[in-house]
C-alpha positions in Angstrom: -11.5 -3.9 3.8 -9.3 -5.5 1.3 -10.5 -8.8 -0.3 -6.9 -10.0 -0.7 -5.1 -12.0 1.9 -2.6 -9.7 3.7 1.0 -10.5 2.8 3.4 -11.1 5.6 5.9 -8.2 6.2 8.4 -10.8 7.3 8.8 -12.1 3.8 12.2 -10.8 2.6 10.7 -9.5 -0.7 7.7 -7.8 1.0 10.1 -6.3 3.7 12.3 -4.8 1.0 9.4 -3.4 -1.0 7.9 -1.8 2.2 11.0 -0.2 3.6 13.1 0.8 0.5 10.4 2.9 -1.2 9.8 5.5 1.5 12.7 7.3 3.1 10.8 8.5 6.2 9.5 5.0 6.9 13.0 3.6 6.6 14.4 6.3 8.9 11.7 5.6 11.5 12.6 1.9 11.5 16.3 2.4 11.7 15.9 5.1 14.4 14.0 2.6 16.5 16.8 0.0 16.1 19.9 2.2 16.4 18.6 4.9 18.7 21.3 7.3 17.3 22.7 10.2 19.4 21.5 12.7 16.7 18.5 12.4 14.4 18.9 10.6 11.0 18.1 13.2 8.4 18.8 11.3 5.3 18.7 7.6 4.3 19.5 6.9 0.7 18.9 3.3 -0.5 21.9 2.2 -2.6 20.3 -0.9 -4.1 16.7 -0.3 -5.0 14.7 -3.3 -6.4 14.7 -2.7 -10.2 12.5 -5.5 -11.3 10.5 -8.4 -9.9 12.0 -10.7 -12.6 15.3 -10.9 -10.8 14.0 -11.8 -7.3 13.5 -15.5 -8.0 17.2 -16.1 -8.7 18.6 -17.9 -5.7 21.7 -15.7 -5.7 19.7 -12.5 -5.2 19.9 -11.2 -1.6 17.0 -8.9 -0.8 18.8 -6.7 1.7 18.5 -2.9 1.8 21.8 -1.1 1.7 21.6 2.4 3.0 23.8 5.5 3.4 23.1 8.1 6.0 23.8 11.8 5.6 27.0 11.4 7.6 28.3 8.7 5.3 27.4 5.8 7.7 26.6 2.6 5.8 23.8 0.3 7.0 22.7 -3.1 5.7 19.2 -4.1 6.6 17.8 -7.6 6.0 14.9 -9.8 7.0 15.5 -13.5 7.5 12.6 -15.9 7.7 14.5 -19.2 7.6 17.5 -20.1 9.8 20.5 -20.8 7.6 23.6 -22.9 8.1 26.6 -20.6 8.8 24.4 -17.6 9.4 26.9 -15.8 11.7 29.7 -16.1 9.1 27.3 -14.8 6.5 26.5 -11.6 8.6 30.2 -10.9 9.1 31.0 -11.5 5.4 28.3 -9.1 4.2 29.4 -6.5 6.8 33.1 -6.8 5.6 32.0 -6.6 2.0 30.1 -3.3 2.6 32.9 -1.9 4.8 35.7 -2.6 2.4 33.7 -1.2 -0.5 34.2 2.4 0.8 37.9 2.8 -0.2 39.9 2.4 -3.4 43.5 1.2 -3.4 45.7 3.8 -1.8 43.0 5.9 -0.2 43.3 7.1 3.4 41.9 4.7 6.0 40.7 7.7 8.0 38.0 8.2 5.3 36.2 5.1 6.5 32.8 5.6 7.9 30.9 3.3 10.4 29.3 0.2 8.8 26.3 -1.3 10.6 24.4 -4.5 10.0 20.7 -4.8 11.1 19.2 -8.3 10.8 15.6 -9.1 11.6 15.0 -12.8 12.3 11.6 -14.5 12.2 13.0 -17.3 14.3 15.0 -17.8 17.5 18.7 -18.2 17.7 20.2 -20.4 20.4 20.7 -18.4 23.6 19.5 -15.3 21.9 17.5 -12.3 23.0 15.1 -9.9 21.4 17.6 -7.2 20.5 21.3 -8.1 20.5 24.1 -5.6 19.7 27.6 -6.7 18.8 30.7 -4.5 18.4 34.5 -4.7 18.7 35.5 -4.5 22.3 38.2 -5.5 24.7 37.1 -8.6 26.7 38.4 -7.7 30.2 37.5 -4.0 30.3 34.7 -3.9 27.8 36.3 -0.9 26.1 35.0 -0.5 22.6 37.9 -0.5 20.1 36.1 1.3 17.3 32.6 2.4 16.3 33.2 1.4 12.7 31.6 -2.0 13.3 28.2 -2.7 14.8 25.8 -5.6 14.2 22.2 -5.7 15.5 20.0 -8.8 15.5 16.3 -8.6 16.3 14.7 -12.0 17.0 11.0 -11.3 16.4 9.7 -14.4 18.2 11.4 -13.1 21.4 9.3 -9.9 21.3 8.0 -9.0 24.8 4.3 -9.4 25.1 2.4 -6.2 25.9 -1.3 -5.2 26.2 -2.9 -3.2 23.5 -3.5 -0.2 25.8 0.3 0.1 26.3 1.2 0.5 22.6 1.2 4.3 22.6 3.9 4.4 25.3 5.9 1.3 24.1 9.4 1.3 22.8 9.4 2.1 19.0 11.4 -1.0 18.1 8.8 -3.1 20.0 6.0 -1.4 18.1 7.7 -2.0 14.7 8.4 -5.6 15.7 4.8 -6.1 16.8 3.6 -4.7 13.5 5.9 -7.0 11.5 4.7 -10.1 13.2 1.0 -9.4 14.0 -2.0 -11.1 12.4 -4.4 -9.4 14.8 -6.5 -6.7 13.0 -7.2 -4.9 16.3 -3.5 -4.8 17.2 -2.5 -3.6 13.7 -5.2 -0.9 13.9 -3.9 0.2 17.3 -0.3 0.4 16.0 -1.4 2.5 13.0 -3.1 4.9 15.3 -0.1 5.2 17.5 2.4 5.8 14.7 1.8 7.5 11.3 4.8 5.7 9.8 3.2 2.3 10.6 0.0 3.6 9.1 1.9 4.5 5.9 3.5 1.1 5.7 0.2 -0.7 6.2 -1.4 1.3 3.3 1.6 0.3 1.1 1.2 -3.4 2.2 -2.5 -3.3 1.2 -1.4 -2.3 -2.3 1.3 -5.0 -2.5 -1.2 -7.6 -1.3 -3.5 -6.8 -4.2 -0.8 -7.3 -6.8 -0.9 -10.6 -8.6 2.7 -9.9 -9.9 4.0 -9.6 -6.3 2.2 -12.8 -5.3 3.6 -14.7 -8.2 7.1 -13.5 -7.5 6.7 -14.5 -3.8 5.5 -18.0 -4.7 8.4 -18.5 -7.1 11.0 -17.1 -4.7 9.7 -19.4 -1.9 9.9 -22.4 -4.2 13.4 -21.6 -5.4 14.5 -20.9 -1.8 13.2 -24.3 -0.7 15.0 -26.0 -3.6 18.2 -24.2 -2.6 18.0 -25.4 0.9 17.5 -29.0 -0.3 20.3 -28.9 -2.9 22.6 -27.2 -0.4 22.2 -30.2 1.8 20.7 -28.7 4.9 18.0 -31.4 5.2 20.5 -34.1 4.3 22.9 -33.0 7.1 19.9 -33.1 9.5 19.2 -36.6 8.6 22.8 -37.6 8.6 23.3 -36.2 12.2 20.3 -38.2 13.4 21.7 -41.3 11.8 25.1 -40.8 13.4 23.5 -40.3 16.8 21.7 -43.6 16.3 25.0 -45.2 15.2 26.7 -44.1 18.3 24.0 -45.7 20.4 24.2 -48.9 18.4 28.0 -48.8 18.7 27.8 -49.3 22.5 26.0 -52.6 21.9 27.5 -53.8 18.6 31.0 -52.5 18.7 31.9 -48.9 18.0 33.2 -49.1 14.5 30.4 -51.3 13.3 27.8 -49.1 14.9 29.2 -45.9 13.5 29.4 -47.3 10.0 25.8 -48.4 10.2 24.8 -45.1 11.6 26.6 -43.2 8.8 24.8 -45.4 6.1 21.4 -44.9 7.8 22.0 -41.2 8.2 22.9 -40.8 4.5 19.7 -42.7 3.5 17.5 -40.7 5.9 19.0 -37.4 4.6 18.3 -38.4 1.0 14.8 -39.7 1.8 14.0 -36.4 3.6 15.2 -34.4 0.7 13.1 -36.4 -1.7 10.0 -35.8 0.5 10.8 -32.1 0.5 11.1 -32.0 -3.3 7.8 -33.8 -3.7 6.1 -31.2 -1.4 7.7 -28.3 -3.3 6.7 -29.7 -6.7 3.2 -30.8 -5.4 3.9 -34.4 -6.2 1.7 -36.8 -4.2 3.7 -39.1 -2.0 1.4 -42.2 -2.0 2.0 -45.2 0.3 3.3 -47.0 -2.7 5.9 -44.3 -3.4 6.8 -44.2 0.3 7.5 -47.9 0.2 9.6 -47.4 -3.0 11.9 -45.1 -1.0 12.8 -48.0 1.3 14.6 -50.0 -1.4 15.3 -47.7 -4.4 18.5 -45.9 -5.5 17.7 -42.7 -3.5 20.5 -40.7 -5.2 19.3 -41.5 -8.7 15.6 -40.7 -7.7 16.6 -37.4 -6.1 18.5 -36.3 -9.3 15.6 -37.3 -11.5 13.0 -35.4 -9.4 15.2 -32.3 -9.4 15.6 -32.5 -13.2 12.1 -33.4 -14.3 10.0 -32.2 -11.3 7.8 -35.3 -11.8 7.7 -38.8 -10.4 8.1 -41.5 -13.1 8.8 -44.5 -10.9 6.0 -46.7 -9.6 
């Protein structure tokens, strides 16, 4: 048994390392998702990971871009954190991959299908375990073209099954259970049922023993948290709460006054929440004295200073 803590396959970096190194493993996963009419005989990774040094850059998207033997393009990605504008992002990356096939003046009939496969380690609103989106006519349901297809797999919606049923379970369910499981008995049973899962688990053990991989993961997680903070996702959350409180106050105090107060309180709450997130990311202790300081300081100036120095200089 490995003495190292097992890394999570749902980390975007780990997922890419696991499924971009071995063609037969990648084919097994994509066959489980796409259930193609004919077998996938070739899956070439177009964007292999060249170095760990680049993965900490916030602009790096750790997707896997694949070309099948028939020319079909597939983009595969693991998402651990829900992002603002996620749907627009899927469509944008699909369009980018699709439009990359032709040069100016080439025949549109040369275009091949382009498919997006997105694994989510969270639940979308009104989602399901496996959703499939395509271009179709609303009234009749007639599919306009097979050139576009998007698949989303929400791992937390995975149907629960008993261990004894693994051998006969759907392959996508087996892969999804493997990706999310922390149960040694279940992982062992999944390996026995599928040699491809056994192969991936052996690779995961090697990755888990690598200090370089662990360092890259920690740095990427930190940079990802900082990106969410500076992009304003936490700020908007606090602002929305403040505006909701403002609407309630508006009923009692006059709508304009209540909304103005709610906006100010929402902005303050959003900034304070961002500062708490920065402190957690930089391992800065947020003492009671520092918490009290948040109630009367210039939050914007404090946020900028923390982001720049990664240290708390105010007491």
